[in-house]
C-alpha positions in Angstrom: 22.2 -13.9 -45.6 25.9 -14.6 -45.9 28.8 -11.7 -46.7 28.9 -11.2 -50.2 32.4 -12.4 -51.3 34.9 -10.2 -53.8 34.9 -12.3 -56.9 34.8 -10.4 -59.5 38.0 -7.5 -60.4 35.6 -4.5 -60.6 34.5 -5.9 -56.9 38.2 -5.9 -55.7 38.7 -2.5 -57.0 35.6 -0.8 -55.8 36.3 -2.5 -52.3 39.7 -1.2 -52.3 39.2 2.2 -53.1 36.1 2.7 -50.6 38.6 0.9 -48.0 41.0 3.9 -48.8 43.8 1.6 -49.7 46.7 3.3 -51.4 48.6 1.0 -53.5 50.8 1.6 -56.3 48.9 1.2 -60.2 51.3 -1.7 -60.6 50.5 -3.7 -57.6 46.9 -2.4 -58.5 47.8 -4.1 -61.8 48.8 -6.8 -60.6 46.5 -7.8 -57.7 43.4 -7.5 -60.4 45.0 -9.4 -62.9 45.9 -12.2 -60.1 42.2 -12.1 -59.0 40.6 -12.3 -62.6 42.7 -15.7 -63.0 41.3 -17.0 -60.1 37.7 -16.2 -60.6 35.4 -19.1 -60.3 32.7 -19.6 -62.7 29.1 -17.9 -62.1 25.4 -18.4 -62.9 25.2 -18.5 -67.0 23.2 -15.0 -66.1 25.9 -13.3 -64.6 28.6 -14.3 -67.2 28.2 -11.5 -69.8 28.4 -8.7 -67.4 31.5 -10.2 -66.2 33.0 -10.1 -69.4 31.8 -6.6 -69.8 32.9 -5.5 -66.4 36.6 -6.8 -67.3 36.8 -5.4 -70.7 36.3 -2.2 -69.5 38.8 -2.5 -66.7 41.7 -4.0 -69.4 40.8 -1.1 -71.4 40.8 1.6 -68.5 44.4 -0.2 -67.6 45.6 -0.3 -70.9 44.5 3.7 -71.5 46.3 4.6 -68.2 49.6 2.9 -69.1 50.0 4.4 -72.1 49.0 8.0 -70.7 52.0 7.3 -67.9 54.6 6.1 -70.7 53.5 9.0 -73.0 53.8 11.6 -70.4 57.4 10.0 -68.8 58.9 9.8 -72.2 58.0 13.7 -73.0 59.1 15.4 -70.1 62.3 13.1 -70.2 62.9 14.5 -73.9 61.8 18.0 -72.7 63.9 18.2 -70.0 67.0 17.8 -72.1 66.4 21.0 -74.3 64.6 23.5 -72.6 66.2 24.0 -69.2 67.9 27.2 -69.6 64.6 28.3 -71.1 62.8 27.5 -67.5 61.7 30.1 -65.0 60.7 27.6 -62.8 63.1 25.8 -60.0 65.3 23.2 -61.2 63.7 19.3 -60.7 65.8 16.4 -60.7 65.2 13.7 -62.6 63.7 11.5 -59.6 61.5 14.5 -58.9 60.0 14.6 -61.8 59.6 11.0 -61.9 57.7 11.0 -58.1 55.7 14.0 -59.7 54.6 11.8 -63.0 53.6 8.9 -60.7 51.5 11.3 -58.3 49.5 12.3 -61.6 48.9 9.1 -62.9 47.6 7.8 -59.4 45.1 10.9 -59.1 43.9 9.9 -62.8 43.6 6.5 -61.9 41.6 6.8 -58.5 39.3 9.9 -60.4 38.3 7.0 -63.2 38.0 4.2 -60.8 35.1 6.3 -58.7 33.5 7.3 -61.6 33.3 3.7 -62.9 32.3 2.3 -59.4 29.7 4.9 -59.2 28.4 4.1 -62.6 28.3 0.2 -61.5 25.7 -0.2 -58.3 26.3 -2.6 -55.9 23.2 -4.3 -56.8 24.2 -4.7 -60.4 26.0 -7.5 -59.3 23.6 -10.1 -57.5 24.8 -11.5 -54.2 25.1 -15.0 -53.6 22.2 -17.3 -55.1 19.9 -18.3 -52.0 21.3 -21.5 -50.8 18.6 -24.8 -51.2 16.5 -25.9 -48.4 18.7 -26.9 -45.5 18.8 -30.4 -44.8 20.2 -29.4 -41.3 17.1 -31.2 -39.8 14.6 -29.0 -40.9 16.7 -25.6 -40.7 15.5 -22.4 -41.9 17.2 -18.9 -42.6 15.7 -17.6 -39.3 16.9 -20.6 -37.6 20.2 -21.7 -38.0 21.5 -25.2 -38.1 23.0 -24.4 -34.2 19.5 -23.7 -33.4 17.7 -26.3 -35.1 18.0 -28.9 -32.5 15.3 -27.2 -30.6 13.7 -24.1 -32.8 12.4 -25.1 -36.0 9.5 -22.0 -35.9 7.6 -19.6 -34.5 3.9 -18.6 -34.8 1.4 -15.8 -33.0 -1.4 -16.7 -31.3 -3.9 -14.5 -30.0 -3.4 -14.4 -25.8 -7.4 -14.4 -25.5 -7.8 -17.5 -27.6 -5.0 -19.4 -26.5 -6.5 -19.2 -23.0 -10.1 -20.0 -23.4 -8.7 -22.8 -25.8 -6.7 -24.4 -23.4 -7.4 -23.6 -19.6 -4.2 -23.2 -17.9 -6.2 -23.1 -14.5 -4.9 -19.5 -13.9 -6.6 -16.2 -14.2 -6.3 -14.4 -17.2 -5.4 -10.8 -16.9 -8.1 -8.1 -17.9 -5.9 -6.1 -20.3 -5.0 -9.6 -22.3 -7.1 -8.1 -25.5 -5.2 -7.4 -28.2 -1.9 -9.5 -27.3 -0.4 -12.3 -28.8 1.6 -15.4 -27.3 4.4 -17.2 -29.2 4.6 -20.8 -30.1 8.1 -22.3 -30.7 8.0 -25.5 -32.2 10.9 -28.1 -31.1 10.3 -30.0 -34.6 9.7 -29.6 -38.0 6.8 -32.0 -37.9 5.1 -30.1 -35.5 4.4 -27.0 -37.4 1.1 -26.3 -39.1 0.0 -28.9 -42.1 -0.7 -25.9 -44.1 2.6 -25.4 -46.3 2.7 -21.6 -47.1 1.6 -21.4 -43.2 4.9 -23.4 -42.4 7.2 -21.7 -44.5 5.8 -18.7 -42.9 6.8 -19.9 -39.4 10.0 -20.7 -40.2 10.5 -17.1 -41.4 11.7 -18.3 -45.0 10.9 -15.3 -46.6 12.4 -12.4 -44.1 10.0 -9.9 -45.8 6.7 -11.4 -44.2 6.0 -11.1 -40.3 5.3 -14.1 -38.7 1.8 -15.9 -38.7 -1.0 -14.8 -36.4 -2.9 -18.5 -36.1 -5.8 -19.5 -34.2 -4.6 -21.7 -31.0 -6.2 -24.6 -33.0 -4.4 -24.5 -35.9 -0.8 -23.3 -34.6 -0.7 -26.7 -32.1 -2.9 -29.0 -34.5 0.7 -31.1 -34.4 1.4 -30.6 -31.4 2.0 -33.7 -29.6 3.4 -31.8 -26.4 2.7 -28.6 -25.2 5.1 -27.0 -22.6 3.6 -23.5 -21.2 5.7 -21.0 -19.7 3.6 -18.1 -18.0 6.0 -15.1 -18.5 5.7 -11.6 -16.5 8.2 -9.2 -15.3 8.0 -8.6 -11.7 9.6 -5.2 -10.2 9.7 -4.0 -14.0 13.4 -5.1 -14.6 15.8 -5.7 -17.3 14.8 -9.0 -17.8 16.1 -11.4 -20.4 15.2 -15.2 -21.4 17.8 -17.7 -22.1 16.4 -20.9 -23.8 18.9 -23.5 -23.8 18.1 -26.5 -25.9 19.4 -29.9 -25.8 19.6 -30.2 -22.0 18.0 -32.7 -19.2 14.3 -31.4 -19.8 13.7 -29.0 -16.6 9.9 -28.0 -15.5 11.3 -25.1 -13.3 12.9 -21.7 -14.3 15.8 -20.2 -12.8 15.7 -17.0 -12.1 19.5 -15.3 -12.4 20.0 -11.4 -10.9 22.7 -8.5 -10.0 21.8 -9.1 -6.6 23.9 -8.4 -3.5 25.5 -11.6 -2.0 24.0 -11.3 1.7 21.6 -9.7 3.5 19.1 -7.2 1.2 19.5 -4.8 -1.1 18.8 -3.5 -4.8 19.6 -4.7 -7.5 22.9 -3.7 -8.9 24.2 -3.3 -12.8 27.5 -3.3 -11.9 27.5 -6.8 -9.9 27.5 -10.2 -12.0 24.3 -12.3 -12.6 23.9 -14.8 -9.7 21.1 -17.9 -9.2 18.8 -16.7 -7.1 15.1 -17.5 -5.5 12.0 -16.7 -7.1 10.8 -14.7 -3.9 13.4 -12.3 -4.0 10.8 -9.2 -4.4 10.6 -5.7 -5.6 11.3 -4.5 -2.0 14.8 -5.7 -2.2 14.3 -8.8 0.3 13.4 -12.4 0.5 10.4 -13.6 1.0 10.6 -17.5 0.9 13.2 -18.5 3.8 13.4 -22.0 5.7 11.5 -22.4 8.5 13.8 -22.0 12.0 14.5 -24.2 14.5 11.7 -22.8 16.8 9.7 -23.6 13.9 10.6 -26.9 13.2 10.4 -28.2 17.1 6.7 -26.6 17.1 6.1 -28.2 14.0 7.4 -31.6 14.8 5.2 -31.5 17.9 2.2 -30.9 16.5 2.8 -33.7 13.9 3.7 -36.1 16.6 0.2 -35.6 18.6 -1.5 -35.8 14.9 0.5 -39.1 14.0 0.0 -40.5 17.5 -3.6 -39.9 17.5 -5.0 -39.9 13.9 -6.6 -43.4 14.0 -8.8 -42.5 16.5 -9.4 -38.9 15.2 -10.4 -40.6 12.0 -12.7 -42.9 13.2 -14.3 -40.4 15.2 -15.0 -37.7 12.6 -15.9 -40.8 10.2 -18.9 -41.2 12.6 -19.8 -37.6 12.4 -19.3 -37.3 8.8 -21.2 -40.3 8.4 -24.3 -39.1 10.8 -24.7 -35.8 8.8 -25.2 -37.6 5.4 -23.9 -35.9 3.2 -21.7 -36.4 0.1 -20.0 -32.7 -0.4 -19.1 -31.1 3.2 -18.8 -27.2 4.3 -15.7 -26.6 6.3 -14.8 -23.9 8.9 -12.5 -23.4 11.6 -12.0 -20.5 14.3 -10.9 -19.8 17.7 -12.6 -17.7 19.9 -11.2 -14.3 19.0 -13.2 -14.6 15.6 -16.1 -16.3 16.9 -18.5 -13.2 16.3 -17.4 -13.9 12.4 -18.5 -17.4 12.9 -21.7 -16.7 14.7 -22.6 -13.8 11.8 -22.2 -16.2 8.8 -24.6 -18.4 10.9 -26.7 -15.9 11.4 -27.0 -14.4 8.0 -27.2 -17.9 6.3 -30.5 -18.4 8.4 -31.7 -15.2 7.5 -31.4 -15.9 3.7 -33.5 -19.5 4.8 -30.1 -21.6 4.5 -30.1 -25.2 5.5 -26.7 -25.6 7.4 -27.2 -29.3 7.9 -23.8 -29.8 5.5 -21.7 -27.7 7.8 -19.3 -28.7 10.4 -17.1 -26.6 12.0 -13.8 -27.0 13.7 -13.2 -25.1 16.5 -10.0 -24.4 18.3 -11.0 -23.7 21.7 -14.2 -25.3 24.2 -15.8 -22.0 24.1 -16.0 -21.5 20.4 -17.4 -25.3 20.1 -20.0 -24.1 22.3 -20.8 -21.0 20.6 -21.1 -22.9 17.5 -23.2 -25.8 18.5 -25.5 -23.0 20.1 -26.1 -22.2 16.7 -27.2 -25.4 15.8 -24.1 -26.3 13.8 -22.6 -29.4 13.7 -18.8 -29.4 15.2 -15.7 -31.9 15.9 -13.6 -30.7 18.5 -10.0 -32.4 19.3 -8.4 -30.9 22.3 -5.2 -32.9 22.0 -4.5 -31.5 18.2 -5.9 -28.0 19.1 -4.4 -27.3 22.8 -1.3 -25.4 21.3 -3.5 -22.8 19.1 -4.4 -19.4 21.1 -7.8 -18.2 21.9 -7.5 -14.8 21.0 -7.8 -12.7 17.6 -5.0 -12.2 15.5 -3.5 -8.4 15.9 -2.7 -8.5 12.1 -2.2 -10.7 9.1 0.9 -13.0 9.5 1.2 -12.6 13.1 2.2 -15.5 15.4 -1.6 -16.0 16.4 -2.7 -15.7 12.7 0.1 -18.4 11.9 -1.2 -20.8 14.7 -4.8 -20.6 13.5 -3.3 -21.6 9.9 -2.6 -24.5 11.2 -5.8 -26.1 12.1 -7.1 -24.7 8.6 -4.7 -27.6 7.2 -6.0 -30.1 9.5 -9.4 -29.9 9.2 -9.2 -30.3 5.1 -6.7 -32.7 5.2 -8.6 -34.8 7.8 -11.8 -34.7 5.7 -10.4 -34.7 2.3 -8.2 -38.0 3.3 -11.7 -39.8 4.5 -12.8 -39.5 0.6 -15.5 -36.4 0.8 -15.4 -33.5 -1.5 -15.7 -30.4 0.4 -15.9 -26.5 0.4 -13.6 -24.8 2.8 -14.7 -21.4 3.7 -13.4 -18.7 6.2 -15.6 -17.2 8.7 -15.3 -14.1 7.2 -18.0 -15.1 4.2 -21.8 -14.7 3.6 -24.1 -16.3 1.1 -26.1 -14.9 -1.2 -27.0 -18.2 -2.6 -26.0 -21.7 -2.1 -22.3 -21.9 -3.4 -22.8 -25.8 -3.8 -24.7 -25.0 -6.2 -22.3 -23.0 -8.4 -19.7 -26.1 -7.8 -21.7 -28.9 -8.5 -23.2 -27.1 -11.6 -22.5 -29.8 -14.6 -21.4 -27.2 -17.0 -18.1 -26.6 -14.6 -15.0 -27.6 -16.2 -13.8 -30.4 -14.4 -10.4 -29.6 -12.1 -9.4 -31.3 -8.9 -9.1 -28.0 -6.8 -11.1 -24.6 -7.2 -10.2 -21.1 -6.1 -11.5 -17.6 -5.3 -9.1 -15.6 -6.9 -7.4 -13.5 -4.2 -6.8 -10.2 -6.6 -3.1 -9.8 -5.8 -0.7 -10.1 -7.7 2.0 -10.2 -5.1 5.5 -12.5 -6.6 4.7 -15.0 -3.7 1.4 -16.0 -4.6 2.4 -17.1 -8.2 1.6 -18.1 -10.4 -2.5 -18.8 -9.3 -3.3 -16.1 -6.4 -5.5 -18.6 -4.9 -7.3 -17.5 -2.2 -7.1 -20.1 0.8 -10.2 -18.8 2.1 -12.6 -20.1 0.0 -12.0 -23.1 -2.1 -13.2 -26.1 -3.3 -11.6 -29.9 -3.2 -12.6 -33.1 -5.2 -11.6 -35.8 -2.9 -8.9 -38.1 -5.4 -5.4 -39.4 -4.9 -4.0 -36.4 -6.1 -5.4 -34.4 -3.7 -4.9 -36.3 -0.8 -1.3 -36.2 -1.4 -1.2 -32.6 -2.0 -3.1 -32.3 1.5 -0.6 -34.9 3.0 2.1 -32.8 1.9 0.8 -29.7 3.0 0.0 -30.7 6.6 3.9 -32.3 6.7 5.2 -28.9 5.4 3.3 -26.6 7.4 6.3 -24.8 9.3 6.7 -22.9 6.4 3.3 -21.3 7.2 5.2 -20.2 10.5 8.3 -19.3 8.6 6.5 -17.2 5.4 3.6 -15.9 7.8 1.6 -17.2 5.0 -0.9 -20.3 5.0 -1.9 -19.2 1.0 1.7 -18.8 -0.3 3.0 -22.4 1.3 -0.2 -23.9 -0.3 0.2 -22.1 -3.7 3.9 -23.2 -4.0 2.4 -26.7 -3.5 -0.3 -26.5 -6.2 2.3 -25.6 -8.4 5.0 -28.0 -7.8 1.8 -30.6 -7.5 0.6 -29.7 -10.9 3.8 -30.8 -12.5 5.0 -33.6 -11.1 1.3 -35.4 -10.2 -0.5 -33.7 -12.5 -2.6 -32.3 -10.4 -5.5 -29.8 -11.9 -6.0 -26.6 -10.4 -8.9 -23.5 -11.6 -8.7 -20.4 -10.3 -11.8 -17.7 -11.1 -10.4 -15.0 -12.4 -11.1 -11.6 -10.3 -13.7 -10.1 -12.9 -16.4 -12.5 -12.7 -19.4 -11.6 -10.2 -20.0 -15.0 -8.8 -17.1 -14.9 -6.3 -16.2 -11.4 -4.9 -14.1 -10.6 -2.4 -11.9 -7.8 -0.6 -10.6 -6.7 -4.1 -14.0 -5.8 -5.2 -14.7 -4.3 -1.9 -11.9 -1.6 -2.1 -11.3 -1.4 -5.4 -14.4 -2.2 -8.1 -17.2 0.5 -7.1 -19.5 -0.5 -10.0 -19.6 -3.8 -8.9 -20.3 -3.2 -5.1 -23.1 -1.0 -6.5 -24.7 -4.2 -8.2 -23.9 -6.3 -5.4 -25.5 -4.0 -3.1 -28.9 -3.4 -5.2 -29.3 -7.5 -5.7 -28.5 -7.3 -9.6 -25.1 -9.3 -9.5 -24.5 -12.8 -9.7 -22.7 -13.3 -6.5 -23.2 -16.6 -4.9 -21.2 -15.0 -1.6 -18.9 -12.3 -0.2 -16.0 -12.9 1.3 -14.6 -10.2 3.4 -10.7 -10.8 2.5 -8.1 -7.9 2.3 -9.3 -6.5 5.7 -6.7 -7.3 8.5 -8.6 -7.1 11.2 -11.9 -8.7 13.0 -12.8 -5.1 13.7 -12.8 -3.9 10.6 -14.4 -6.9 9.0 -17.5 -6.5 11.3 -17.5 -2.4 10.5 -17.6 -3.3 6.8 -20.2 -6.0 7.3 -22.5 -3.7 9.2 -22.2 -1.3 6.3 -22.5 -3.4 3.3 -25.8 -4.5 5.4 -24.8 -8.2 5.8 -24.3 -8.0 9.7 -26.8 -9.8 11.6 -25.5 -10.7 14.8 -27.3 -8.9 17.8 -25.0 -6.4 20.3 -25.9 -8.7 23.2 -23.7 -11.7 21.7 -20.4 -9.9 20.3 -17.7 -10.6 22.7 -19.7 -13.3 24.8 -19.1 -16.8 25.8 -22.1 -19.0 25.5 -22.9 -19.3 29.3 -22.2 -15.5 29.4 -25.5 -14.8 27.3 -28.1 -14.2 29.6 -30.1 -17.6 30.5 -33.5 -15.3 31.2 -33.3 -13.7 27.6 -33.0 -17.1 26.0 -36.0 -18.3 28.4 -38.1 -15.2 27.3 -37.7 -15.3 23.3 -37.3 -19.1 23.4 -34.5 -21.6 21.8 -34.4 -21.9 18.0 -34.7 -25.2 16.1 -31.2 -23.6 15.0 -30.2 -23.8 18.7 -30.4 -22.4 21.9 -28.5 -19.2 20.7 -30.3 -18.3 17.3 -33.1 -16.5 18.4 -31.2 -14.5 21.0 -28.2 -13.9 19.1 -29.6 -13.5 15.3 -31.6 -10.4 13.7 -33.9 -11.3 11.1 -33.3 -8.4 9.1 -29.8 -6.9 8.9 -28.4 -4.4 11.4 -27.0 -1.7 9.3 -24.2 1.0 10.4 -22.5 3.5 8.9 -19.0 4.1 9.3 -17.0 5.5 6.6 -18.3 7.2 3.7 -15.6 6.3 1.0 -16.5 2.4 1.5 -19.5 0.3 -0.2 -22.7 1.0 2.2 -26.1 -0.3 1.9 -27.6 3.0 2.7 -26.0 6.4 1.9 -23.2 7.5 4.5 -22.7 11.0 3.9 -21.8 12.0 7.4 -19.5 9.3 8.4 -15.6 10.1 7.9 -13.5 8.8 5.6 -11.0 5.9 6.3 -9.1 6.2 2.9 -6.5 9.1 2.5 -8.1 11.3 0.2 -11.5 8.9 0.4 -14.4 9.7 -2.0 -17.8 9.2 -1.3 -18.7 5.7 -2.6 -22.5 7.0 -3.8 -21.4 10.4 -4.6 -24.1 12.5 -4.3 -26.3 10.5 -1.8 -29.3 10.2 -4.2 -27.5 7.8 -6.6 -28.5 5.1 -3.9 -32.1 5.7 -5.2 -31.3 5.8 -8.7 -29.2 2.5 -8.1 -32.8 1.1 -6.7 -35.5 2.8 -9.3 -36.2 -0.2 -11.1 -37.4 -1.8 -7.8 -39.7 0.8 -6.8 -40.8 2.0 -10.7 -41.9 -1.4 -10.9 -43.8 -1.6 -8.1 -45.5 1.5 -8.6 -45.8 1.2 -12.2 -45.1 4.6 -12.7 -43.2 5.5 -16.4 -42.7 8.7 -17.9 -45.8 8.7 -19.5 -47.9 8.2 -16.6 -50.6 10.8 -16.1 -51.0 12.8 -13.1 -53.7 10.7 -12.1 -51.7 7.1 -12.8 -48.7 8.6 -10.6 -50.6 9.6 -7.9 -52.1 5.9 -7.8 -48.3 4.6 -8.0 -47.4 6.7 -5.1 -50.1 5.1 -3.1 -48.5 1.7 -3.6 -45.3 2.8 -2.6 -46.9 4.2 0.5 -48.7 1.2 1.2 -45.6 -1.0 0.6 -43.3 0.7 2.8 -45.4 2.6 5.4 -44.3 5.7 5.0 -46.1 8.7 5.9 -48.6 10.1 3.3 -47.3 13.6 3.5 -43.7 12.4 2.2 -44.7 10.1 -0.4 -48.1 11.8 -1.6 -46.5 15.2 -2.6 -45.7 16.9 -5.7 -42.3 16.4 -5.2 -42.8 12.8 -4.5 -44.4 12.4 -7.9 -42.3 14.5 -9.9 -39.4 12.6 -8.3 -40.5 9.1 -9.4 -41.5 10.4 -12.9 -38.2 11.9 -13.4 -36.3 8.7 -12.1 -38.3 6.8 -15.1 -37.2 9.5 -17.5 -33.2 9.8 -16.6 -32.5 6.4 -15.8 -30.8 4.6 -12.6 -27.5 6.5 -12.3 -28.8 9.6 -13.8 -25.3 11.4 -15.0 -27.5 13.7 -16.7 -30.2 14.3 -13.9 -31.8 17.6 -13.7 -31.0 19.4 -11.1 -34.3 19.7 -9.5 -34.7 15.4 -9.4 -31.6 15.5 -6.8 -33.2 18.5 -4.6 -36.8 16.6 -4.6 -34.5 13.2 -3.6 -32.9 15.0 -0.3 -36.2 16.6 0.5 -37.9 13.0 0.4 -35.0 10.9 1.6 -33.4 13.2 4.3 -36.7 14.6 5.6 -36.8 11.1 7.5 -35.1 10.7 10.5 -32.7 8.1 10.4 -34.6 5.1 11.7 -37.5 5.7 9.5 -34.9 5.6 6.5 -33.2 2.3 7.6 -37.1 1.1 7.6 -37.8 2.3 4.2 -34.5 0.8 2.8 -34.7 -2.6 4.7 -38.8 -2.8 3.5 -38.2 -1.8 0.0 -35.0 -4.7 -0.2 -36.9 -7.2 1.5 -40.1 -6.5 -0.9 -37.9 -6.8 -3.6 -36.1 -10.0 -3.0 -39.9 -11.6 -2.1 
């Protein structure tokens, strides 16, 4: 709304009075008279009011003028006759004149104030509303200066928008109840409903922005640019939308930061154009590669380009012999070989056929171990010569970065030859065939699919894709992506991350070539990993009890190989015998292989693989297949994963209850019969299962449910009697037997 003009005498007089202006009454009269003469014509419904106001003002000033003249004449006449009778001090004619003028001004002021109070500001209406603007669809909210790129706003539920349009990024768990904003660039893009369109243009400022469904809000949008917004570092952040410019598909980031080096943001500094990698700990993480990184990369790339035709020819034949349309790829050096062997052993223990798996070893020792497990390998010594054999001491070190180059190579080569592929790190175990998940026809079609890493670090934005488990469809867009990844691999050493470089390329290729990227949200059960292991206790309990929908488990978020092995052992996902840990193929005794016999899966399989998981407790505060109350905590102030040790039995209640047939209503006889079934199923000593305590525990478990938050104290007591009266080995046998029986 524009500022109201002073177009009436009373407006001008009241405004002057409120402003504290001091003028002579003759000046006031002249100014108001002049204003009256210049008064423009108003609408018919205001004319009567204006005439009334003008009449009041004229009468007022005529009265005041008469009062002033009368007082002046009277005082002047009296001053000639009564001077000698005055007892007050002598006043000159000029002093009397000033006295009269002061009294007159006070009288004018008091009456004008009274009149202004009677006539409220709302009595005279503001300017009439302007007709709808013709400046290309402008509105009261969006002025003519904005209408070239902003014509309206609408709200849409964030959940509705992201479910209607799959942007590929995982939606945050706390999105319920939040809205997204739709900014309309043209009037024609507004929703078809005229009432909704008027609300979107905010023509009535008393009404809020409309809340629409995603379909309604975008029904007339021929194009939609999506900007994902957060506030890294929780700064005092602003957004500048600049219309009428050459279209940009990148976001500039300006910060009040130091000119050089690192340091916190400083409100006293000017905003400077900055990299998006300036993170919360005041340092820049995305830097150009050094001369050393470039030289090393050029040497590797030269070998690849020189040998590529020969390499592709050999690999093509290897893949043809496998006779698979989709290939599962792993790469490994000797330092990580135990995890590779455990993957093969655990998959075979669950009955998976690994004929579609090909391993790209980085050294001959790993090649021999993989082939000894019956796995197909492709080894290219010239390409892998620069990659160390030892394990990485920690995430991101030089050994780690070198091994990451092998991850780039193997995916690029297979993708280039036209095969769809699943790449996975060696710290993965399967519960179901992961290819069944990716070949499901109900799966939305994308070019690449990733497990959610779970981290929301700025350097993994916007996807947080885990580069240790992902599926790739071979097509021109993905082949271009992985060629670029190969050519940009010097950044892996500079950034100490294979993952960060790949995500940066995903974002760019999504914008430039239309590459479609899908990251499955961390909340879904099918693809769990390190995030769930360390932070999602209830999801891990479902996995350990076999009630999860999980296809795989990826032991990410764990820096060292030793830590991964310990966690797998504790989870009941370790199937590699000790005799094969830290050994090369030739070091595994030939006599053992001769005595056990070579497996159809390879010469090392029977010697190295256990048919049942090798469960070992390490930490009481990490997920475990069995309670680990006697083990230390690994985290500071770590709390026992199972809480009361017998919570484990409550979780498994449904399993043994279905075997025994015992319910809360079971009689003593049926309870005894059910106990006998359990005794036979688990080959437990009769004195443990057939005691009154065992019958009581089973019946109470049926009554109070699997987790037993309100379980009677005797139930816990009896649980401890049963479970912990066993030695460690029988206890493990009990658990293993029960799990295997239920799985069958």
